[in-house]
N, C-alpha and C positions, 0 to 999 in steps of 0.2 A: 504493500500500500504506500509506504513512504517513498519507494523508488518511483512508483507511478506518479505520485503527486509531484516529486522533484522533476521528473521528465516533463510533465505537463506545465510546470512553472517555467522551465527553461524554454519550451516551445512558445509559451505565451509571451515570455520576455522577448524572444527573437522576433516573433510576429508583431509584437507591440512596439518595436523600435521604430524610430522615425523613418518612414519610407515614403518615397514619392508615389503618389497615386496616379495611375495611368488609365485612361479610357481605352476602349477597344480601338477607336479611330486613331488615337495617339500611338498605340502599339503598332498598328499596321503602317502608319506613316513613317514611324521611326525605322521599322524593319525594312521598308522599301528603300530607304536611304543608306542603311548601314549593314544589311545582311551580306555576308561574305560571298555566298553563292551568286546572289543577284549582281553584286559588283564585279565578280569575275566574268559573268556573262556580258556585262557592259563593256569590259575591257576587250572581250572577244569581238564585240561589235566595232570598236574603234580599230582593231587590227584588220577587220574586214574592209573598212573604208580605206586603209592604207594599201591593202592588196588591190582594191579596185583602181586606185590612182596608178598603181604600178602597171596593171593590165592596160589601162588607157594609154599610158605613155608608150607602150609597145606598138601602138598604131603609127607612131612617128619615127623618122629616121634617127639613128644614133650618130653622134659626132665625137670623134676622138682626136686629141692632139698628143703627139709624142715627140720627144727630142732625145738625142743621144750625144753626149760629149765624150769623145774618145781621145786618149793621149797615148802616143807610141814612142818608145825609147829604144834606140839601137846603140848600145854602148861600144860595140866592136866595129862599127861601120864608119869608114872615113866620110867626111863631108863631101858631098858632090852637088852638082847643080840640079835643081828641080826643073822638070819640064812637065808641062801640062798639055794634054791633047783633048780638044773639045771640052775643056773645063774639068777634066778628070786628071787626078794626080797619077803620074807614071813612075816617078822616081822620088827619092828623098834627098833633101839638100842638107840636112843636118841630123844629128842623133835624136833630137826630141821634136816631135811634131804633134799638132793637135788637129782633130777632125770633128766637125759639128754637123749633125743632121737634124732636120726638122720635117715633121710629117703631120698632115691634117687629113683624116680619113672619115668618110661618111658611108654608112650602110643602111639600107632600107628594104625591109621585106614588103614588097608591094602586094603580093597575094600569096597566101599559103592555104588556099581552099577556104578562106574565111575564118580560120581557127582563131586568129587574134580577136576578131569581132565577137565570135562566140564565147571566147574566154571572158570578155568584158560582161557579156550578158550572164554568163554562168556565175561570175563573182557577184553581180547584183542580186541574183537569186540567193546565193550563199549569205549575203548580208541580210536579206529579208528573213531567211531562216534563223539567223542569229537574233534578229529582233523578236521573232516569235518564241525562241528559246528563252530569252530574257523575260518576256511577258509571261510565259508558262511558269518560270521559277517564281515570279512575283505573285501569281495567283496561287501557286502551291503554298507559298509562305503565308499568304493571307488565310487560306483554309486551315493550315496548321495552327496559326495564332488564334483563330476563332475557336477551334476545337479545345485548345488548352484554356482559353479565356472562359469558355462555358464550363469546362470541368472545374475551374477554380471557383466560379460562382456556385456550382452545384455543391462542391466540397464545403464551402463556407456556410451554405444553408444547412447542409448535413451537420456541420459543427453546432449550429444553433439548436437544431433538433436534439442532438445528443446531449447538449448542455441542459436543456429542459428536462430530458429524461433522467439525467444524472441527478438533478436537483430533486426530482420526484423520488428516485431510488434512495437518495440520502434521507429524505423525510420518512420513507417507509422503514428504513433500517433503524432510524431513531425511535420510531413508534414501536417497532418490534422489540427493541431493548426495553422500553417501558413496559410492554405487555409481558415480557419474560420475567421482569422483576415482580410483576403482579401475579405471576403464575398463569397467565392466559396464553402463553406461547412457549414452545419448547426451544431448547438451545439449538437444535438442528434447524428449525425454521428460521431462527435469527441468522444462523450461518448462511443459509440460502439467501436471505436478504442482503447480507454483507457481500456475498459473491455477486449478487445483482448490482450492488453499488460499485464494486470494483470493476465489473464488466462495463458499466456505463462510463466510468472514468477512463477506462482503456479505450472505449470507442471515441471519446473526445480526442485523446492523444493520437489515435489512428487517423481520425479525420483531419487533424491539424498536420500530421505528417504527410498525408496524401495531398493536402493543399500546398504544402511547401514543395513537394516533388513536382506538382504541376507548375508551380511558379518557377522552379528551377528550369524546367524544360522550356517554358515561355521565355525566360531570360536568355537561354541558349539561342533561340531564334532571333532575339533582338540583339545578340552579340554583347550582352551585358555580363561583366564578371561578378564574382562573388562579393566584391567590395561595395557593389551598388545595392542600396536598400530599395527594394522594388515591390510594389503591390498593385493590384488592380482595383479600380473603383467598383464597388460591388452593390449597386442598387439591385435588389431582388426583383427579377421580372415578375410582373403581375401574372396571375393564373390565366387571365384573358389572352396573354401572348401565345399560350399554347393552343388556343382555340381559333387562331386566325386561319383564313382560307389557305389551303395548300394547292399550289398550281399543279396541273396534271403533268405526268411524266412525259407524255407525247409533246406537250407544248414546250416544256423545258428542253427536251432533246432537239426539237426543231430550231429553237433559238441558239442552243449551244453549238450545233453543227455550223452555224453561220458566223459565230463570234469567238469560239474558243481558240486560243493560240496554238494548242497542240494539234488541232485538226488542220488549221491553216499551214502550220509548219510541215505536216505530213503531205499535204497537197503540193506544197512547194518542192518537197523532196521528190515527188513523182515528176514534176516539171523539170527539175534539175537532172534527174536520171535520163529522161528523154533527150535532153540537151546533150548530156554526156555521150549518148549513143550517136547523136548527130556529129559531134566532134570526132568521135572515133572513126567514123566513115571517111573523114577528110584526110586520113592517112594515105589514101590511094591517090590523092590529088597532087599535081605538080606544085612546086614552089617557085615563085619569080621574085628575084631581088635585084636591086641595083646598088652599085658602089661607085664611089669617086674618091680620088686621092690626089693630094697636092704635096710635093716634097721639095726640099731645098737643102743645100749643104755648102760648107766652105772648109778650107784647110789652111793651117798656118804656114805650111811649107810651100804654098803657092807663091809665085812672083806677083800674081794679080791681087788686087785689093779685095777685102771682104765683100764690098758692094758689087764689084765686078764678078766675083765668083757666084754670089747669090743670084745675080742677073742671068748668068750663063747656065747655072746648075738648076734653076727653077724648072720643075717638070710636073705635069699633071696627067691623070689618067681617069677613065670612067669605063664602066662595063655593066653588062646585064647578065645575070646568072639564072639559068632555068634548070631546076632539079626535078627529074621525073622518077618516082619510085618504081622500080621494076620488080625487085624481090627484096623484101625487108625481113626475111626470116620469120614470117608469119606474125610479126608484131601487131600490125594493123588488124588482122583478122581476129587475133586473140583479144585485142582491146575491144572490138565490136562485140564479141561473145560475152566478155565481162560486163560491158555496158548494158547489154540486153538482160543479163542476169540481175544487174542492179535495178533495172526498171521493174522487174518482177518483184524483187525484194521491197522496193519502195511502195509498190501498189499493195503488197501484203501488209506493210507497215501501216499504211493509211487505213486499210480495212481493220486492222487490229486496234488502232487508235479509236476508230468509230465504235467498235464493239465494246472497248473498255469504257468509253464515254457513256454509251447506252446502259451498260451494266451499273456504272457508278450512279447515274441519275435514277435508275430504277431502284437501286438500293436506298438512296436518299428518300425517294418517294415512299417506299415500303416502310422505312423506319419512321418517317414523319406521320403517315396515316395510322400505322399500327400503334405507335406511342400516343397519338392523339386519342385513339379509342381507349387505350389503357388508362390514360389520364382521366377521362370522363368517368370510367368505372372506379378508378382509384379514389377520386374525390368523394364519391358516395360511400365507398367502403371505409375510407379514413374517417369520415364524419361519424359513422356508426361505431367504429372501433374506438374513437376518442371518447365518445359518450359512454361506451361500455367500460372503458378503462377508468373514466372518472367515477362512475358508479361503484366499480369494484374497489377502487382506492378509498372511496368514502366509506364503504361498508367494511373494508379492512381496518380502517382507523377506529371503527365502532365495534370491532371484534366480530363482525358477521361473516367475513370471508377469510379463508386461510391463505398461506403463502403461495400455494400452487395456483390458486385462482388469480392472484395478483400477477405472478410471473407469466401465466398464460395470456392474460389480458394485455400485459405490457408487450409481449412478443408479437401478438396480433396487431397492436397499434403501430409498433416499430416497423413491421413488415409492410403495413399499409402506407405508412409515411414514406418509407424507402421507395415503394412502387410509384407513389405519386411524384416524388422528386425526380426519379429517373425518367419517367415518362414525360414529365413536364420539360425538362431540359433537353432530352433527346428530340422532342417535337420541335422545340425552338431552334435547336442547332440544325437539324436536317431541313427544316423549312427555310432557314436563312441560307443554307448551302444551295438549295434548289433555286432560290431567287438569284443567288450569286452566279450560278451557271446560266441563268437567263441574261446575264449582263448587268445586273444591278449591283450596287455597292453593298457590302456586307453590313447589316444593321440588325441588332438584336431587339 
């Protein structure tokens, strides 16, 4: 008993410490900005934009400038007179000479079967898929936050119920001790009441521990460390919130197919796979490229001045290159086969995403409707069990009921209360998720 009370006091102290209270909307907004997975996906989007700029630049010519400065030393050669023929050095006039070359080159792939243009289009699709991936992670985090938030609200309300039951159990135990002193109750019955009181106190500790665990998981999604005192605002949702209209599963599914990012991303995956097949076919096409080159040089061993050498040595060239693939060791054919297989995989992935979405929505709808029905019956049952427990407790204090009757009435009321709370919060959560899948903001 002392250990239980000490643990309860420690938990109460920890939960009662000054903590910042967050609403559901504040939790979601903070996670969308700070969640690591979401931010990694945003970095991937930025990388995609850089790749797109690179592919666009490949549509234009490349330009390269190069220079070479060369020094030649002949220690065992006698000095002789340098002679040049048509601006070219033919002999060396001394032991140490320098030679400088300059070159400006341009290359441009004019046509390679349109692959460069298709690469730009492919990267644009990749960037759109990255956007959908980021949005999917955002929606997943919002769902998880909502689930933990509702679980915290449920646990806190369960705490309050357990505290009320613990107070009643304490009063019954005190009454039992009085009756035992008066000879109206046996020691065994008092021990049973004491066990009931201990169990009620344990339930409080268990509920607080569960609340703390849900809070820890929510902090993990928000990227908050253990040094941050954090709690959620916990206005208890009215019972009427569980009786709100539930949208049909078919209506939600139709809206979700048009708006959910995971579906749009899978559709883009099919489009990209078809484009990859188109690119693979271009391996059979010829490639046409043009090149141009301008070069110049001068040498210190020449009798002519640098300017004269640069004038006479200046040379330029231009050319057109046509490359026709005749036999590429089956690389293009293999690429086509792999691209065709990828198309099949992408279509299967899209079908799987649709089936998963359908199943999830149907599960949300079943959970919402079945728990709403449970909630209606649980309300009526709890009302009767509360009245029954109140009467038994009153009769027990008057010596008209025994311990077994009290414990049975208490267990019945606790079961009814638990059923009501579970059905209430499950209805609220699953109804909110259904509306979220229809494109609405999450709101409890």
